[in-house]
N, C-alpha and C positions, 0 to 999 in steps of 0.2 A: 132393641137399640138401633138407631139409624146407622146404616153402614157408611163408611167414609166415602167422600167424593174422590174417585180415582181419576187422576189427571194424566194425560199423555201430552208431552211437549214436542212438537215437530218444528225443528229449527233451533240450533244452539249457538247462534251468534251472540253479540253483545247483550241483546234483550233477553234471549232465551236463557243464557247463563244467569242473568240478573233475576229472572223469574224463579229459577231453581233456588237461588240463595234467599230470595225474599220469602218464598213459601216455607223454607226451612226455618228462617228466623222468626216468622210470624205464625208458626204452626199452632201454638197454644191459643193465641188471641183469635185466630181464625176459627178454631173449633168453638170457642166461647161465643163469638158473635154470630156464627152461622148455625150453631146448634148441631154441628157434625164436624168430624175431622176432614181435613183436606190434605190429600197425599199425592205427590207425583210418583207414579209407578212405572212409567215408561217414557223413553225419549227416542228421538230420531234426528240424525244429521248426516252430512255427507262423509265426514271424516271422524272415525271413532278414536283415532290416536291423538287428535289435537288437544292441547292443554287449554282448558277453558276456565281454570281457576276454581273448579268445583268438582267434588267427588261424584262420579257417575256410577260407581260400582253397585250401588243399591237399586239401580233402575234397570228394567228390561230394555234392551237395545233393539231398535228396528233400523235396518238399513233403508227400508222403503217406508216413507211416511204414510202412504196410503194403507199399508198393512197395519201400521199402528192405529190408524183411524178405524180400521175394520175389526180390531181385536175386541173380543167379548168382555174382557176384564177392564175396560176403560169406559168411564162415564162421560168425560169431557175432553175434547181435543183442543189444545192451544196451538194455533197455527201461526208460526213466526218465520216462515220460509221466505215470503215475499214474492212479488211478481203476479201478473194477472192471469197467467196460464200455467201449464206444466204441473209440477208436483204440488204447488200451493192449491190450485183449483181442484186437482184430483183429490187431495187430502180433505179439503173442506166438504166437497160433494160426497165423498165416501162416508165421512163422519155423519153428515146430516141424513143421508139415505139409510144409514144404520141406526138412526134414532139417537144419536149422541149430540150433546150440547157442543157448541163451538164458540171459542173465544179467539179473536184474531186482531192483529194490528195492521192488517194488509189493506191499505187504502186503495192501491191499484186494483186489487181483486174486487173490492166493493164498488169502485167507480165503474167497472166494466160489467160485473155480474151480480151486483148487490141485490137487485130486485128478484132475480131468479133464485138466488140463495135464500133470500128472506122468505120466498114462497115455500121452498123446501122445508125451512125451519118451522113455519106456521103449519104446514100440512102434517108434520110429525110431532108438533107440540114440544119442540125443543128450542133452546136459546141459540141465537146468533148474536153475539155480543161483540162490540167493536169500539169501546171507549178509547183504546190506544191508537185508533186509526187516524185521528185528527188532533193535532196539537199536543201529542205526547201525554205529559202528566197533567195537562190542563183539562178539567172535567167538563168539557163543552158538550159532549154527546148527551150525557145524562141531564145536563142543564136544559138543553133544548127539548129533549124527549120527555122529561119528567118534571123538573123544577119549574119550567115555564109553561106547563100544559094549560094553564088558565089564561094564557096570553095569545094575542094575535101578533105574530112576529112580522115585522115589515122589512127588516134589513139585518144581515149578518156580514160583518167585515172583520178582517184581521190579518195579522202577521202569522203565517202558518208554516214558515220555513226558517229555521234558525240559521242555516248557512247563509242565506241571502241577507238576513238582518245583521249578522256578524260582519259580512263584507261591507255593506252600506254604512254601518256604524264606524268601522275602521277608516273607510274612505273619508267620511265626514270629519272625524276627530283628528286624523293624522294627515289629511291631504294626499292620500295615496291613490294610485290608479286602480281600476278594477283588476287588471292582471296582477299587479303587485299584491293586492289583498287576497286574491284567489290562491296564488301560490302559497301564501302564508297560511291560509285556512287549510289547504291540503297538507302542509307540513305539520300542522297542529291536530289534524284528524277531524276538523270540522267540515271538510269537503272531500268528496270522493275523488279518485284518480280521474274518472270521467264525470265532471260535475254538471253535465248538461241537464239531467233530470231536475236538479235543484235550481241552478241559476237560470235555466230556461223557463221556470215557472210551472213545470209540469207536476212536480210534487205538490205544490200549493193547489193546483187545479183539481187533483184527485181528492184532496181533503175537502176542498170547497164543494165538490159534487155531493159528498156525503152530507155535509152540513146543510146544503140547500134542500135536500130531501127532507131532513128532519125539521128544518125551520118552516117549510111551506107545505108540507104534506103532499109532495109531488114525487113522481118516479125520478130516479137518478137520470140525469141527462148530461153526462160529462162532455159529449160531443158539442154541446151548445156553448161551452165556456170559451170566451175570448182570452188567449194566453199570450203574454209578453214577458220576457225575462229582464235581467238587470245588466247585461253585458254592455249595453250602449251608454250607461250612466258614466259621466265624466266628473272629475273634481270641480270643473266650472259649474256643472248643474247643481252640485251639492252646495257650492259657495253661494250661488244665486238663491237657492232655496233658503239658505240661512239668512241672507239679507232680506228676503221677502217674508220671513216669519214662518217658514215651513221646514219640515224634514222629509226626505225622500224615503219611502218605505215600499217594499213589494207587498201589495195587499191583494187578498182574495176578497171579492165583494159579491154578494148575492142580494138582490132586492126585488120587491114587487113594484112594477111600474104599470102605467096605463097600457103599455104595449105588451106586457107579459113579465115573465121572470127573467131578469137580467143577471147573467153570471160573467164575471170578468176577473182576470188576474193580470196585474200590470204595475209598474212603478207608479207611485202616487205621491203628490205633494200633500202631506198631512200637516195641518196647522200645529205649531209647537205647543199650543195650549191644550191640545187633545191628549187623551190618555194613551192612544196608540203611538203618538210621536215620542212619548217618554220611554218607550220600550227599546232598549239597546242590547247589543251583543247577541247571544244565541237564544234569548228568550222569545216566546210566542205570546200573542195576545189576541183575544177575540172580543169584539163588541157586538152585543145583540140589542137591537132596538125593537121594542114591543109596546103595545098599548097600555098595559097596566103598570109595568115596571119602568117604562120609558127607555132607560138604557142601562145595560149591565156590561161591565168589562171584566174579563177573566185574564189573568196574566200568570205565566209560569214557564217552567222548562218544557220545551216542545220536543225534545229528542234526548237520546242517551239511554243507557241501560236501565238505571234505577228509576228515572221518571216514567219511562214507557212501561217498565215492569209494574210500577205502582198502578197504572191504569189497567193493565192486564189483571192484576190481582183483585182490583175492584170488581171486575166482571166475574172472576172466579168466585168471589164471595157471594155475589148475587145468585149465581148458579147453585152454590151450596145451600143458600137459603130457600131455593125454589122460586126465586123471583125472575120471571121473564115474561115478556109480552111480545107484541109485534115489534120486530127489530127497528123499523123506521117510524115507530110511534102509533101507527094505525095499520090495519091489515093491508097487504099489498093490493087487494081488490078495491080498496077505498082510496088508494093513492091516485092523485090526479095526474093526467098527462100534462106536463108543463107547457104553457104557451111561451115559446121562445121570444125574447125581446132582442132583436138584432143589435149588434154593437153599433151599427150606424145610427141607431135611434137614441143612443146614449146622449144625455145632455148634461153639461156642466162647464166649469171654467177650465182653461188650458194654459199650461206653460209651454211655449214654443221657442226653441233655440234654433236660429238660422245662421248659416254661414253665407254672408251677403257680399256680392261684388261691391267694392268701395268706389262707387262713381255716382255722380248726380242723377237723381231720378229713381234709383233702386228702391228706396223705401217708399216712394210714391207709388210705384207699381205694386209693391206688396200691400200697401194700405188699400189700393184700389181693389185688388183681388179679395181682400177681407170684406170690404164694403159691398162688393158684388154678391157676397153670400150672407149679408146681414150680420157680420161678426163685429161686435163692438169691442174695441181694445181698451183695456183698463190702463195699461202702461206699456211703453217701449223703452228698452234700455240697450245701450251700446257699450260693450265691454272690451276696450282696447282694440288691438289690431290682430288680424289673423296671421297665418304662417308665411304668407307671400307678400312681397313688396312690389313696387312699380305698377305697371298696368294691370297685373293680375292680383292686386291687393284685395284681400277680403277682410271682413270684420264680423265678429260674432254679435248677433242682435237677439235680444230676448223680448218676446211678446207675451203679455199676460192678457188673456181675454176674459170678458164677462161670459156668462152662461151662453153656450151655443151647442150645436149638435156635432157629433162625431163626423157625420156625413159632410157637414158644411166646412169644418176645419180641414178635413182631408182634401176636399175639392179645391179649396182656396190654395192650399199648399202645393197641390199638383200643378195648378195653373201658374203659380209663382215660379216653380221650377221650370216650367215650359217657357216662361218669359226670359230665362237665362240670367236672372238676377240672384238665384240661390244655387250655390255650387256643390252642396253636399246634401244628403238626405236629412230632412229636418228631425230634430229631437222633439218629440211630443210627449208631455207628461200631464196626465189629468190631475186636476186640483180637487181635493175633498175639503170643502169649507166647513 
């Protein structure tokens, strides 16, 4: 008779506690589908006394998660500690070097050390599974690695952070400022006390790094990702987006271009008619463009205990079935070194909000600078008056451009500021048509 798959869970936060409950609740079904029992036998966390809403008395306790990973009576380590160094990295490396399977939700660890960890797993013929690392309960990792194996993927884009999507949704629907929405998100538990990792776009970037490798068969190159957050978005930007037929979303985008693999995270004007624009609140969504299927969009909960635990359990079930291959779809030695496409080479339409000195000739100077860089303007909109009156009066002006390059738009705006007709840093939002 096949012996049970013995699981050790390192990290008992919201997700870890949900994993324990889900394994208990699904024990019989797991055994039936996997052909063997799945049992959590050991756990590790920083505080043994904390009430996590689950009975821990039946599990062996380890104060040191690396000791759990080295234990002889554990077959698979589930790492839910978080962070790209320290205990998380030590736990995963110890488990892999000991010939144990690893399931992790740690996108930061994978973004920094994923290729090296994948090589360790391949060398020892064990699993390194990470469905929960990107988009929570949305099964995008297996979709890219397995379900779309017969496709050539050209683009992956999506909403990969529920906190940002919640804030932008509330700002749009209720006319609130970023700061007002952030405080409310923190009160409701959707945002951390220090929200920089989420609202600064870094969480999305880590997830995008993983998806880029799976989509294009390249080594992870997180340092190549251009990252912008959402803190500069104002109610006026959202109002203008609505009038122009768009919604503002923080998107992670990876695509093949003639210049190489382009990876970027930034606020984006998404057409209201698109699937991505319909995704509101804390949900995540990923659209995959490929040759055979054309376009596939996956939508679902991107964070939280149960959705993330669902993804973890999916990987545990695969390990129990004996299903594992190259973590990133093909062996590390066959992953390509990605040719980086600099952000300055990006081409597309732009929304530009300028605070312009209200005097004759200001717009003519701006238009001249745009023309100097071959930037064609689709529309120019002036929205009321700025905060100052008299000689220092300013007006908000919105420019919508036809397709142009990042380098051109930045150069034109720098020169306009140098002319003294633009008084504040421009707001620049890329348009995805």
